[in-house]
C-alpha positions, 0 to 999 in steps of 0.5 A, a space after each residue: 505530689 511528692 514533687 510539689 511538697 519537695 518544692 515547698 519543703 524549704 523556706 528559701 524555695 517557698 520565698 521564691 514561690 510566694 514572690 511569684 504567686 503574689 507578683 507579676 512575673 518576672 521576678 527580678 532577683 536583683 531589683 531592690 523593690 519592696 517586693 524583692 528586698 528580702 531576696 536582695 539580702 538573701 542573695 548577698 548571704 546565700 547566693 551560692 545555695 540559691 543558685 546551685 540548689 534551690 532555683 535548679 530544683 524548682 526549675 527541674 520540677 517545672 515550678 519556675 523558669 529561670 533566666 540565668 542571663 537576666 537573673 529573672 525567675 518566671 512561673 514555670 509550666 507546672 506552677 499551677 500545681 503549687 499555686 493552689 497550695 500556696 493559696 491555702 498556706 496564705 489563707 491559713 497564715 495563722 499556721 504558716 507565716 511565709 517570709 516575704 
């Protein structure tokens, strides 16, 4: 449970997880689509932190699989553990409004 809450504890990690939850993988972190435009801006401004901190942490927890070569992110083998919490957060967006 600690791993799940740690994965959800940072807004930038939640952005990645919500994108995977709401869209069919892979999430192309460079594709300028309506779904990923927020990540385009984020990547330009915060790429170092995303690449060296958030994506590795999510990958280590099993929440995502990260294809570094193709710059794509997929749901990981333990994504289901987070998926139910993402659903609750999305259902109660009056308490939590994810930035997507």
